[in-house]
N, C-alpha and C positions, 0 to 999 in steps of 0.2 A: 280514244275520250269518253268518259261516262256519259255525256250530255247528248253523244250521236246518237243515242235511241229515240230521241224525242219527235214526235212528229205531229203534224197540225192538221185538225180536222176543222175546215175554214179557212184556209191559208190566203184567200182574197180578200176577206173580210177587214175591217179596220183593226179587231184585235190581231187577227192571223199576220196583218202585215206588221204591225207594232211589235209581235214576238220575233219575227225573222228578222227586223230591224235591231232590235235590243240583242239578240242574240248575236248577230253581227258584229255589233259594237263591241260586245265582251268578248270577242274570240272564240265563240262558241257554233257550232253548226247543227244544222236542223236535218234531220235525216230524210224526212219527205213530207208530204200533204198533199190533201185534196179540198176539193171544194164542192158546191151544190152539183148534184145529180152523179156524181163518182161514187163509186164501192168503197166503202171504208173497209171490207175487208181484207184484202192484199196488204193495205197499209198497217192494218191492226197486228197481221202476222209477222212484219218486219220490224216494228216497233219496238222500244224497250216500254214506252210510256205515250200514251195520245193525250192530247190537249185539244177539247173541243170547246171551241166558240164559234157554233154553225148555227142552228135555229131550232126551234122545239120539235118541228116536224121531223127533224132529222135524227132526233135524240135515240129513239128506241132502235132504228138501224144502227146506230153506230155503238150503242150499248151490247147490243147482240153480237156484232163484230168483235169487241174487246173482250166479251165472254170466252166466246167462240176460240181465240186467239189466247186465251189467258193474259190479256195484256191491262195493266193499270190503266186508267181513265180519268183526268180531270175535266170536270164539267163547268165551264164558265157562261154558259148559254143561259139567258134568263128569260122569263116569260113562261116557267115550267108550271104545270099543272099538280094537283094531287096524284092523278095516274102516272104523271111523269115521276114523280117522286116515291109512287109504289115500285117502278121499274128499276130505278136507281137503287132501292133497298135491296131488291132481289138479286141484281148483278152483284152487288157487295156481298153477298154469299159467295161468289164465286172469284172476283177480283178486288183489287184495292181500288176505291173510288173517291174521289174528293170531289164534290158539288160545294159552289159556292155563289152568291150573288155579286161578289167582287175579291179579286187576288191581290188587291193592294195591301202591305203590311200594315201601312196606316190605317186602313179602316178595319182590318182586323181588330187592331188594338182599340179603336173607336167602340166598335161593337162590345168587346169586353168593360169599357167604362161605362156604356150605358145601361150594361147587365149590371154592374155594380151600383151605380146612381139609384136606380129604379128598384133594387131590393132593400134600398135603405131608405129611400123615401115612402111615404105613406099615398093613399089614393087622393089625396087633396092637393096633390102635385098631379097637374094635367101633363098628358104626354103628347106633343106634336112633332111629326116629321115632314122636312122640307126638303124637296130635293128639286134639281136642274140639271137638265141635259141639253145636249144639241138638238136644233131641230129637226135629225133624220132618226131620232128614236122613237121606237114602234110601241114599246110595251111602256105601262104605267100603273102603279106606282115603280119605280126602278127595282132591280134585283137589289142594289144596295139599300136601298129604303125597306124594302120587304125583310131584310138581313137584319138590318137595324130594330125594324119591328119586333122581330123574334127576338131579339136580344132584351129590349124592353119588357116584353111578355115573360120571358124564362125569368127576368128578375124579379117579377110580380108573381110567377108560378101559375100564369092563367095562359089560355090558348087564344094567340092572336087572333084566330079566325073569329073568335066568338067577341072580340072587343075592337074590330077595326073599324073606323069610319073614314069614309073616301068620299070625294066627287061631292062635298055640300053646296048647295044651291038653291037660293030663295029662302023661303019663311023655314027654316029647319026646327027652330025652337031651340032651347038651353043645349048647351054642350052635355053629352051623355056622362055621367060621373065614370070614371076609369076606362075609357075610351082611350083608344091609340088612334091619332087623326093622321092623315095623310094629305099632303098638297104635292103636285106635280106640276113643275114651269118647264117649258121648252122654247129654247131659242138660239140662235147664233151656233157657235162651234163648242158650247161647253163641255168639255171631256167629264164632268161629273161633279157637283158640289151637294152636300146633305147635311142638315143639322138636325139633331134632335134637340127640341125644346122642351125644358121641364119647367112649368110655370105654377106658381101658386099664389095665393095673396100676398102683394108687395115685394114678391121677388122671384126671380128668374135665372135658369142657368141654360146657356147654350152650348151643346157640345158640337164640333164643327168639323167636317174634312173636306179640303177643295184638292179637287185634281187639275194639275196645270197641263197635264197632257196623258195619253195612253201609256206612256212608257212606265209610269209606275206599276200599271196593271201586268204588264208583260213582265217587268222582272219579278213581280211576285208570282207570276205564274209560272216562268221557270224554275224559281226556287221552288215552290210547290211540288211541281213535276219530277225535279230530280230527287226530293224527299219521298215521294210517293212509289217511286221505283223499288225503293228499299223495304215496302212495307209489304205484309200478308193481306189477305183479303179481308175488306171490311168496308165499313162507310167512315171517310175520314173528314177533319174540317180545316180552315186556315188556322185557328186556335192550336191547332197539335202541330202544324209547320212549326208555329213560332215557339212550341212551348209553354203554352199559356193555360 
């Protein structure tokens, strides 16, 4: 079966377990997996594709193993830095790499809608991104919020890093024109709620996605992984998986 080539880095984590459960429910098998402290090299040699939902600290070793084995890798780990993205770009010269802040097919479409909306609305429309996750999430803003922020910035043909506003507190003064604001909420067992608010004088547009459980991320990850197995070396996005 084609999907037996899938292996998971971070198999004991929330997403790793969700992917295993979703594969089992769909009658698919997972070839293998590792968790923190284990060597990714043997797994990469035996896999047709790697799915990495581990940690930013493990990413460089995982990329190195994928490149050495010539194995495609899907990266769903969030909290990545500029250095991580440079390493991903380098790995993509050798193997197929898909990095995303969210593997949900619905979020992928939401990002496209955000990009189209901000491309058509002027800078008199303020952009705010609000996200909520479970109490155990360690990074903020979420990878999905940043993905949506990048989509908004692309729509306006600007760099998110130059226009991002986070952590407002105290007497901050008026909102900066053209800024993309972020607010992060944490509590309970929320799998992931994201809203992009476009507000101007007298009207407001809200584009929202709510994840009811991690199954949607696992389903998208499996779809993306099987697609990635067929691609040549390069850096890919979830948009390409959906043919957007």
